[in-house]
Residue frames relative to the residue before (quaternion, step in Angstrom):
aa qw qx qy qz dx dy dz
X 1.0000 0.0000 0.0000 0.0000 0.00 0.00 0.00
X 0.1164 -0.7975 0.5900 0.0483 3.51 -0.96 0.69
X 0.1500 -0.7286 0.6595 0.1083 3.66 -1.03 0.88
X 0.0781 -0.8064 0.5850 -0.0362 3.48 -0.81 1.15
X 0.2654 -0.7181 0.6184 0.1774 3.58 -1.04 0.90
X 0.2499 -0.8676 0.3992 0.1593 3.54 0.40 1.38
X 0.6975 0.5052 -0.3102 0.4026 3.59 0.65 -0.99
X 0.7019 0.4726 -0.2662 0.4616 3.59 0.86 -0.92
X 0.6825 0.4972 -0.2620 0.4672 3.49 1.21 -0.87
X 0.5916 0.5558 -0.3645 0.4564 3.52 1.15 -0.67
X 0.6439 0.5426 -0.3056 0.4445 3.64 1.04 -0.86
X 0.7021 0.4634 -0.2584 0.4750 3.51 0.99 -0.93
X 0.6012 0.5728 -0.3567 0.4279 3.53 1.19 -0.72
X 0.6400 0.5163 -0.3350 0.4600 3.61 1.06 -0.62
X 0.6698 0.5273 -0.2689 0.4484 3.46 0.95 -1.02
X 0.7814 0.3539 -0.1935 0.4761 3.58 0.91 -0.94
X 0.0701 0.8489 -0.5101 0.1195 3.55 1.01 0.99
X 0.7623 0.2594 -0.1435 0.5753 3.55 1.18 -0.53
X 0.1744 -0.8379 0.5150 0.0481 3.50 -0.01 1.24
X 0.2339 -0.8530 0.4647 0.0413 3.48 -0.53 1.28
X 0.7996 -0.0221 0.0628 0.5968 3.57 1.17 -0.62
X 0.1232 -0.7109 0.6716 0.1684 3.45 -1.39 0.41
X 0.2085 -0.6986 0.6771 0.1001 3.52 -1.31 0.94
X 0.0493 0.8158 -0.5729 0.0614 3.54 -0.69 0.95
X 0.3350 -0.6754 0.6024 0.2619 3.46 -1.17 0.72
X 0.5252 -0.6811 0.4222 0.2863 3.56 -1.15 0.54
X 0.7866 0.3643 -0.1650 0.4704 3.50 0.19 -1.50
X 0.8564 0.0792 -0.0917 0.5019 3.64 -0.90 1.09
X 0.6673 0.4017 -0.3435 0.5247 3.59 1.24 0.25
X 0.7533 0.2468 -0.1948 0.5776 3.56 0.76 -0.87
X 0.6793 0.4053 -0.2358 0.5645 3.63 1.34 -0.56
X 0.5659 -0.6286 0.4328 0.3119 3.42 -1.28 0.39
X 0.4753 -0.6513 0.4924 0.3278 3.64 -0.99 0.69
X 0.7691 0.2388 -0.1234 0.5799 3.66 1.04 -0.89
X 0.0090 -0.7703 0.6357 0.0497 3.44 -1.16 0.74
X 0.8292 -0.1285 0.0095 0.5439 3.61 -0.56 1.13
X 0.7525 -0.4041 0.1872 0.4851 3.50 0.80 1.10
X 0.6936 0.4389 -0.2886 0.4929 3.62 1.12 -0.14
X 0.5647 -0.5579 0.4420 0.4179 3.66 -1.14 0.40
X 0.4444 -0.7099 0.4929 0.2357 3.41 -0.92 1.08
X 0.4716 -0.6761 0.4698 0.3158 3.64 -1.07 0.48
X 0.4561 -0.6754 0.5140 0.2674 3.43 -1.30 0.55
X 0.6484 -0.4934 0.3578 0.4562 3.68 -1.05 0.16
X 0.6308 0.5100 -0.3081 0.4970 3.62 1.16 -0.54
X 0.7278 0.5024 -0.2436 0.3982 3.39 0.75 -1.34
X 0.6481 0.5614 -0.3226 0.4010 3.56 1.04 -0.67
X 0.5964 0.6255 -0.3658 0.3454 3.57 1.21 -0.58
X 0.0355 -0.7668 0.6407 0.0183 3.48 -1.03 0.99
X 0.3927 -0.7803 0.4381 0.2122 3.56 -0.51 1.14
X 0.4236 -0.6477 0.5086 0.3772 3.59 1.08 -0.44
X 0.6678 0.3588 -0.2886 0.5848 3.67 1.26 0.57
X 0.3135 -0.8242 0.4429 0.1621 3.44 0.19 1.38
X 0.5890 0.5989 -0.3533 0.4117 3.64 1.14 -0.71
X 0.7017 0.4432 -0.2330 0.5069 3.56 1.08 -0.99
X 0.5830 0.5338 -0.3976 0.4659 3.63 0.97 -0.42
X 0.6351 0.5121 -0.3127 0.4865 3.61 1.06 -0.80
X 0.6288 0.5099 -0.3358 0.4816 3.67 0.90 -0.79
X 0.6796 0.4729 -0.3274 0.4554 3.65 0.74 -0.80
X 0.5991 0.5540 -0.3255 0.4777 3.53 1.09 -0.71
X 0.6612 0.5206 -0.2982 0.4504 3.54 0.90 -0.96
X 0.6330 0.5204 -0.3013 0.4875 3.58 1.11 -0.80
X 0.6065 0.5300 -0.3411 0.4846 3.60 1.08 -0.71
X 0.6795 0.5238 -0.3011 0.4162 3.55 0.80 -0.97
X 0.6694 0.4607 -0.2748 0.5139 3.51 1.18 -0.81
X 0.7856 0.3952 -0.2141 0.4253 3.64 0.50 -0.96
X 0.5805 0.6317 -0.3766 0.3494 3.57 0.89 -0.71
X 0.6680 0.4845 -0.3033 0.4765 3.58 0.85 -0.99
X 0.6150 0.5201 -0.3385 0.4865 3.67 1.10 -0.62
X 0.6110 0.5634 -0.3313 0.4467 3.63 1.01 -0.79
X 0.7815 0.3184 -0.1609 0.5119 3.58 0.81 -0.88
X 0.4567 0.6994 -0.4526 0.3121 3.63 1.16 0.02
X 0.3269 -0.7645 0.5084 0.2239 3.69 -0.69 0.89
X 0.7024 0.5159 -0.2973 0.3901 3.56 1.07 -0.20
X 0.5494 0.5611 -0.4026 0.4704 3.57 1.38 0.12
X 0.4783 -0.6878 0.4796 0.2610 3.53 -0.83 0.92
X 0.6165 -0.6325 0.3090 0.3526 3.60 -0.88 0.84
X 0.6165 0.5427 -0.3368 0.4604 3.56 1.16 -0.74
X 0.6582 0.5100 -0.3002 0.4653 3.54 0.94 -0.90
X 0.6624 0.5311 -0.3127 0.4259 3.46 0.97 -0.94
X 0.6254 0.5407 -0.3306 0.4551 3.54 1.04 -0.95
X 0.6289 0.5102 -0.3531 0.4685 3.68 0.93 -0.65
X 0.6656 0.5187 -0.2980 0.4463 3.58 0.98 -0.87
X 0.6564 0.5207 -0.2851 0.4654 3.45 1.14 -0.70
X 0.6011 0.5474 -0.3068 0.4950 3.45 1.11 -0.75
X 0.7012 0.4426 -0.2844 0.4812 3.53 0.95 -0.86
X 0.6111 0.5281 -0.3519 0.4730 3.68 1.04 -0.51
X 0.6780 0.4604 -0.3154 0.4784 3.56 0.84 -0.78
X 0.6668 0.5115 -0.3192 0.4380 3.54 0.83 -0.81
X 0.6535 0.5074 -0.3025 0.4733 3.56 0.94 -0.72
X 0.6315 0.5298 -0.3062 0.4762 3.57 1.16 -0.89
X 0.6597 0.5065 -0.3084 0.4617 3.68 0.87 -0.97
X 0.6222 0.5186 -0.3334 0.4825 3.65 1.07 -0.97
X 0.6978 0.4709 -0.3395 0.4195 3.65 0.74 -0.67
X 0.5868 0.5690 -0.3373 0.4670 3.54 1.21 -0.66
X 0.6796 0.4573 -0.2901 0.4949 3.52 1.02 -0.81
X 0.6626 0.5255 -0.2590 0.4666 3.61 0.89 -0.96
X 0.7081 0.4554 -0.2402 0.4832 3.57 1.00 -0.74
X 0.4778 -0.7300 0.3838 0.3026 3.55 1.30 0.07
X 0.1111 0.8171 -0.5578 0.0947 3.51 0.92 0.86
X 0.1353 -0.7608 0.6266 0.1014 3.58 -1.06 0.73
X 0.6115 -0.5059 0.4455 0.4145 3.66 -1.38 0.23
X 0.6100 0.5577 -0.3635 0.4298 3.53 1.03 -0.74
X 0.6464 0.5125 -0.3154 0.4691 3.66 1.05 -0.64
X 0.5769 0.5479 -0.3607 0.4867 3.61 1.20 -0.49
X 0.6635 0.5162 -0.3165 0.4395 3.56 0.88 -1.08
X 0.7031 0.5011 -0.2666 0.4282 3.43 0.84 -1.15
X 0.6152 0.5568 -0.3351 0.4463 3.59 1.09 -0.90
X 0.6962 0.4839 -0.2914 0.4430 3.58 0.91 -0.96
X 0.6207 0.5380 -0.3413 0.4571 3.56 1.06 -0.74
X 0.7608 0.3739 -0.2246 0.4805 3.61 0.97 -0.70
X 0.5277 0.6857 -0.4045 0.2962 3.61 1.28 -0.05
X 0.4103 -0.6462 0.5830 0.2721 3.44 -1.49 0.13
X 0.4372 0.6810 -0.4700 0.3525 3.51 0.42 1.26
X 0.0951 0.7944 -0.5907 0.1046 3.55 -0.71 1.00
X 0.5491 -0.6145 0.4938 0.2777 3.46 -1.35 0.60
X 0.5657 -0.5670 0.4933 0.3394 3.54 -1.38 0.44
X 0.5440 -0.5837 0.4782 0.3670 3.49 -1.09 0.57
X 0.7591 0.3353 -0.2897 0.4769 3.55 -0.92 0.97
X 0.4763 0.6957 -0.4342 0.3172 3.59 1.23 -0.16
X 0.6234 0.5563 -0.2785 0.4737 3.50 1.04 -1.09
X 0.6839 0.4779 -0.2840 0.4725 3.56 0.80 -1.08
X 0.5791 0.5583 -0.3667 0.4674 3.71 1.01 -0.81
X 0.7141 0.4966 -0.2471 0.4271 3.54 0.68 -1.26
X 0.6636 0.5215 -0.2840 0.4550 3.47 1.06 -0.75
X 0.6253 0.5442 -0.2868 0.4802 3.53 1.13 -0.90
X 0.7014 0.4703 -0.2503 0.4735 3.49 0.93 -0.95
X 0.6415 0.5202 -0.3358 0.4529 3.60 0.97 -0.78
X 0.6353 0.5624 -0.3294 0.4142 3.45 1.00 -0.90
X 0.7582 0.3674 -0.1567 0.5153 3.58 1.21 -0.76
X 0.4492 -0.7379 0.4033 0.3017 3.47 1.39 0.50
X 0.3641 0.6831 -0.5201 0.3610 3.62 1.02 0.90
X 0.3740 -0.7692 0.4895 0.1697 3.64 -0.55 1.25
X 0.2564 -0.7426 0.6139 0.0777 3.40 -1.18 0.75
X 0.0759 -0.8021 0.5915 0.0311 3.62 -0.49 1.06
X 0.1431 -0.7666 0.6234 0.0565 3.66 -0.50 1.17
X 0.1048 -0.7759 0.6214 0.0279 3.55 -0.62 1.25
X 0.1212 0.7951 -0.5812 0.1237 3.55 -0.79 1.01
X 0.4243 -0.6936 0.5388 0.2205 3.46 -1.17 0.87
X 0.5377 0.6771 -0.3461 0.3642 3.44 1.48 -0.29
X 0.6569 -0.4658 0.4094 0.4288 3.56 -1.09 -0.92
X 0.4516 -0.7143 0.4667 0.2609 3.61 -0.55 1.17
X 0.6709 0.5264 -0.3159 0.4160 3.61 0.91 -0.85
X 0.6552 0.5200 -0.2946 0.4622 3.52 1.11 -0.74
X 0.6218 0.5513 -0.3081 0.4631 3.51 1.16 -0.95
X 0.6472 0.5113 -0.2998 0.4794 3.60 1.03 -1.02
X 0.6864 0.4777 -0.3306 0.4375 3.59 0.88 -0.69
X 0.5451 0.5811 -0.3592 0.4860 3.53 1.25 -0.69
X 0.6636 0.4997 -0.3039 0.4664 3.68 0.70 -1.20
X 0.7218 0.4628 -0.2911 0.4244 3.58 0.73 -0.97
X 0.6909 0.4725 -0.2810 0.4696 3.60 0.93 -0.80
X 0.7848 0.3800 -0.1974 0.4481 3.54 0.71 -1.06
X 0.7387 0.3855 -0.2174 0.5084 3.62 1.08 -0.48
X 0.2376 -0.8324 0.4716 0.1681 3.54 1.41 -0.29
X 0.7312 0.2273 -0.2580 0.5892 3.69 0.93 0.78
X 0.4351 -0.6626 0.5623 0.2354 3.39 -1.49 0.37
X 0.1769 -0.7715 0.5959 0.1353 3.63 -1.31 0.35
X 0.3887 -0.7912 0.4213 0.2134 3.53 -0.45 1.15
X 0.6490 0.4855 -0.3051 0.5000 3.58 1.33 -0.10
X 0.6158 0.5600 -0.3725 0.4105 3.63 1.08 0.18
X 0.1169 -0.7734 0.6229 0.0125 3.55 -0.80 1.15
X 0.2166 -0.7728 0.5829 0.1266 3.58 -1.09 0.71
X 0.0923 -0.7885 0.6072 0.0330 3.60 -0.49 1.22
X 0.3298 0.7288 -0.4976 0.3353 3.58 0.02 1.32
X 0.6595 -0.4504 0.4048 0.4454 3.52 -1.43 -0.19
X 0.1004 -0.8255 0.5548 0.0245 3.57 -0.54 1.06
X 0.3298 -0.8045 0.4715 0.1473 3.50 -0.94 0.95
X 0.2537 -0.7274 0.6118 0.1794 3.57 -1.22 0.43
X 0.1501 -0.7934 0.5899 0.0056 3.48 -0.87 1.17
X 0.4318 -0.6676 0.5240 0.3054 3.53 -1.09 0.63
X 0.7910 -0.3539 0.2546 0.4293 3.60 -1.39 -0.17
X 0.7150 0.4545 -0.2180 0.4844 3.40 1.24 -0.74
X 0.5645 -0.6330 0.3674 0.3817 3.60 1.27 0.17
X 0.4826 0.6533 -0.4382 0.3850 3.52 1.16 0.53
X 0.5121 -0.6394 0.4853 0.3056 3.60 -0.98 0.79
X 0.0194 0.8149 -0.5777 -0.0443 3.66 -0.69 0.79
X 0.7927 -0.1352 0.0512 0.5922 3.75 1.06 -0.27
X 0.4473 -0.6303 0.5741 0.2702 3.50 -1.52 -0.03
X 0.5266 -0.6493 0.5031 0.2194 3.45 -1.39 0.65
X 0.8466 0.1919 -0.0690 0.4916 3.60 -0.81 0.55
X 0.6743 -0.4557 0.3881 0.4325 3.49 -1.27 -0.52
X 0.6286 -0.5785 0.3776 0.3572 3.55 -1.10 0.36
X 0.1584 -0.7777 0.5987 0.1081 3.60 -0.71 0.88
X 0.0580 0.7984 -0.5970 0.0529 3.70 -0.55 1.13
X 0.7622 -0.4460 0.2062 0.4214 3.51 -1.36 0.21
X 0.7076 0.4651 -0.2923 0.4445 3.63 1.09 -0.32
X 0.7384 0.2995 -0.2529 0.5488 3.68 1.23 0.06
X 0.3780 0.7383 -0.4823 0.2817 3.54 1.21 0.45
X 0.4086 0.6898 -0.4622 0.3789 3.71 0.43 1.17
X 0.7960 -0.3296 0.2405 0.4470 3.49 -1.48 -0.04
X 0.5748 0.6030 -0.3758 0.4059 3.59 1.15 -0.51
X 0.6426 0.5503 -0.3380 0.4122 3.44 1.22 -0.81
X 0.4874 0.6187 -0.4742 0.3935 3.63 1.11 -0.04
X 0.7002 0.4641 -0.2597 0.4764 3.59 1.08 -0.61
X 0.6471 0.5238 -0.2687 0.4845 3.54 1.29 -0.65
X 0.6715 0.5374 -0.3035 0.4101 3.63 0.91 -0.92
X 0.5780 -0.5321 0.4789 0.3918 3.55 -1.36 0.18
X 0.7375 -0.4188 0.2275 0.4784 3.56 -1.10 0.38
X 0.4857 -0.6259 0.5231 0.3142 3.57 -1.24 0.75
X 0.0715 -0.7562 0.6489 0.0455 3.52 -0.99 0.82
X 0.5718 -0.5643 0.4378 0.4037 3.61 -1.18 0.16
X 0.8060 -0.3751 0.2037 0.4100 3.40 -1.42 0.15
X 0.7041 0.4192 -0.2657 0.5079 3.71 1.14 -0.58
X 0.5185 -0.6596 0.4243 0.3407 3.53 1.18 0.09
X 0.4331 0.6701 -0.4317 0.4207 3.58 1.30 0.62
X 0.2171 -0.8208 0.5183 0.1027 3.59 -0.57 1.22
X 0.4576 0.6760 -0.4509 0.3610 3.59 1.24 0.15
X 0.7554 0.3942 -0.2817 0.4411 3.55 -1.21 0.46
X 0.7521 -0.3791 0.3010 0.4473 3.53 -1.37 -0.01
X 0.0614 0.8045 -0.5894 0.0389 3.46 -0.91 0.78
X 0.3549 -0.7307 0.5056 0.2907 3.65 -0.67 0.89
X 0.3543 -0.7055 0.5498 0.2729 3.62 -1.09 0.60
X 0.7000 -0.4916 0.2697 0.4423 3.54 -1.25 0.25
X 0.6054 0.5596 -0.3722 0.4265 3.71 1.03 -0.74
X 0.7174 0.4001 -0.3364 0.4606 3.69 0.74 -0.79
X 0.5496 0.5583 -0.4131 0.4644 3.68 1.01 -0.32
X 0.6739 0.5254 -0.2916 0.4299 3.61 0.84 -1.00
X 0.6462 0.5832 -0.3166 0.3769 3.59 1.04 -0.66
X 0.5684 0.6256 -0.3517 0.4022 3.49 1.27 -0.55
X 0.1564 -0.9069 0.3898 0.0331 3.62 -0.39 1.04
X 0.6432 0.4083 -0.3445 0.5484 3.55 1.27 0.07
X 0.0029 -0.8620 0.5015 -0.0733 3.62 -0.27 1.32
X 0.1797 -0.7266 0.6525 0.1187 3.58 -1.19 0.66
X 0.1022 -0.8037 0.5854 0.0297 3.64 -0.62 1.06
X 0.0960 -0.7543 0.6486 0.0336 3.48 -1.12 1.00
X 0.1563 0.7620 -0.6152 0.1284 3.53 -1.12 1.10
X 0.3420 -0.7242 0.5467 0.2443 3.49 -1.36 0.14
X 0.7169 0.3322 -0.2570 0.5565 3.50 1.38 0.05
X 0.5555 -0.5828 0.4348 0.4034 3.61 -1.06 0.57
X 0.5977 0.5779 -0.3566 0.4261 3.63 1.07 -0.47
X 0.5679 0.6096 -0.3700 0.4111 3.51 1.25 -0.32
X 0.4975 0.6515 -0.3978 0.4121 3.56 1.29 -0.39
X 0.5976 0.6054 -0.3310 0.4085 3.56 1.21 -0.47
X 0.5096 0.6926 -0.3860 0.3342 3.49 1.35 -0.34
X 0.7006 0.4275 -0.2794 0.4983 3.44 1.22 -0.40
X 0.3451 0.7320 -0.4925 0.3202 3.64 1.24 0.29
X 0.7789 0.2738 -0.2280 0.5162 3.55 -0.82 0.97
X 0.6238 0.4928 -0.3748 0.4770 3.57 1.18 -0.08
X 0.3221 -0.7202 0.5888 0.1760 3.54 -1.07 0.89
X 0.1912 0.7944 -0.5613 0.1317 3.69 0.01 1.15
X 0.5092 -0.6313 0.5062 0.2932 3.46 -1.33 0.54
X 0.8158 0.0766 0.0605 0.5701 3.49 0.91 -0.94
X 0.0182 -0.7763 0.6298 -0.0195 3.57 -0.84 0.99
X 0.0374 -0.7477 0.6603 0.0593 3.59 -0.84 0.91
X 0.1903 -0.8011 0.5651 0.0526 3.62 -0.75 1.16
X 0.0945 -0.7718 0.6278 0.0359 3.48 -1.11 0.95
X 0.1037 -0.8217 0.5586 0.0442 3.52 -0.72 0.98
X 0.2650 -0.7353 0.6027 0.1608 3.58 -1.10 0.80
X 0.1144 -0.7816 0.6110 0.0516 3.51 -0.51 1.10
X 0.1860 -0.8809 0.4302 0.0653 3.56 -0.04 1.26
X 0.7953 0.0456 0.0537 0.6021 3.43 1.20 -0.87
X 0.8010 0.2573 -0.2280 0.4901 3.56 -1.30 0.21
X 0.0164 0.8610 -0.5069 0.0366 3.64 1.07 0.95
X 0.7215 0.4900 -0.2947 0.3906 3.55 0.61 -1.23
X 0.6885 0.4854 -0.2599 0.4721 3.59 1.11 -0.78
X 0.8064 0.2882 -0.1594 0.4912 3.55 0.90 -0.59
X 0.4367 0.7032 -0.5037 0.2469 3.73 1.08 -0.12
X 0.6838 0.4985 -0.3509 0.4009 3.66 0.70 -0.91
X 0.6577 0.4761 -0.3441 0.4715 3.64 0.84 -0.75
X 0.6315 0.5455 -0.3527 0.4234 3.66 0.93 -0.70
X 0.6777 0.5303 -0.2675 0.4336 3.40 0.98 -1.15
X 0.6332 0.4929 -0.3231 0.5018 3.64 1.21 -0.68
X 0.7060 0.4950 -0.2619 0.4335 3.58 0.90 -0.79
X 0.8151 0.3076 -0.1008 0.4805 3.57 0.80 -1.03
X 0.4397 -0.6856 0.4566 0.3579 3.68 -0.80 0.52
X 0.7784 0.1169 -0.0726 0.6125 3.63 1.15 -0.55
X 0.0668 -0.8033 0.5913 0.0262 3.62 -0.85 0.76
X 0.1716 -0.7524 0.6334 0.0567 3.65 -1.02 0.97
X 0.2575 -0.8040 0.5261 0.1023 3.56 -0.73 1.17
X 0.8710 0.2309 -0.1360 0.4117 3.44 -1.63 0.33
X 0.6694 -0.5659 0.3035 0.3736 3.56 0.76 1.02
X 0.1478 0.8759 -0.4408 0.1290 3.48 1.19 0.96
X 0.6343 -0.5446 0.3825 0.3933 3.57 -1.22 0.16
X 0.5507 -0.6089 0.4501 0.3514 3.63 -1.32 0.04
X 0.3687 0.7608 -0.4882 0.2167 3.55 1.18 0.01
X 0.6273 0.5409 -0.3463 0.4405 3.61 0.88 -0.80
X 0.6933 0.4381 -0.3119 0.4797 3.62 0.92 -0.65
X 0.5738 0.5480 -0.3926 0.4651 3.66 1.08 -0.46
X 0.6762 0.4710 -0.3215 0.4665 3.59 1.01 -0.87
X 0.6148 0.5531 -0.3457 0.4434 3.63 1.03 -0.78
X 0.6688 0.4867 -0.3056 0.4715 3.64 0.83 -0.98
X 0.6473 0.5238 -0.3361 0.4401 3.57 0.92 -0.81
X 0.6460 0.5119 -0.3123 0.4724 3.48 1.01 -0.85
X 0.6396 0.5191 -0.3226 0.4662 3.66 0.88 -0.90
X 0.7118 0.4595 -0.2719 0.4563 3.59 0.86 -0.83
X 0.6760 0.5160 -0.3159 0.4207 3.53 1.04 -0.60
X 0.6338 0.5300 -0.3364 0.4519 3.49 1.35 -0.25
X 0.3804 0.7415 -0.4846 0.2657 3.58 1.33 0.05
X 0.7647 0.2812 -0.2507 0.5228 3.64 -0.92 0.87
X 0.5290 0.6436 -0.4497 0.3221 3.67 1.02 -0.17
């Protein structure tokens, strides 16, 4: 089911006849919220280090910090410091616990994570028209790339991952992270400057590669997210038009009104990506009008 704010969206539809970029959250936006009747895993949550002691330690950090993340009573400045602290401790545990790239590969293979129906078709449509897709995530770039590799079975030259990227030694052991930490409260266009170099979907830095300045110049934006906070992904971007699409996966009755006020378009109950595919095709078909 789709709730649409027709008048406002019609006006933007006409203006955005030439779509220049898509900004998308990853977990529960490109991926499904439910998988076979169970809550699907996130790119962070699926990771098993091959060291149970450290998996438990990361879970304990989640149990402590997640309630702080969602608390409405903590000021945003204080919460940002707490998130920086949480991510820093988690990354340290991944290094200390001896995470290997092989463990990432196995974790993804054993994971309960799957893409929404229509995501592949959306990526193919955009790739054919050289429209870049920026996937913003507070998770782990290397895990997201492995999910794309294993679940979609192909690469897309137009996809860029803006997330926390790992550095491995010659034996495949994690030794550090590139750039500054990207967490849930700074996951926006400023993260382009904070992150390590943008690589394509397979993590290959060879070949032509847009820098962050050229990415920022594109001005007609389609934003996809599953939380109202994801609207902040376009902060720092100078755009003429932004059309926002929200995926309301759960607690529909409680959250529908706020989602409809925040997003231009809302899809309910963990729906497929077909509506976005149709929207993008309409926006591109109006080029030259």
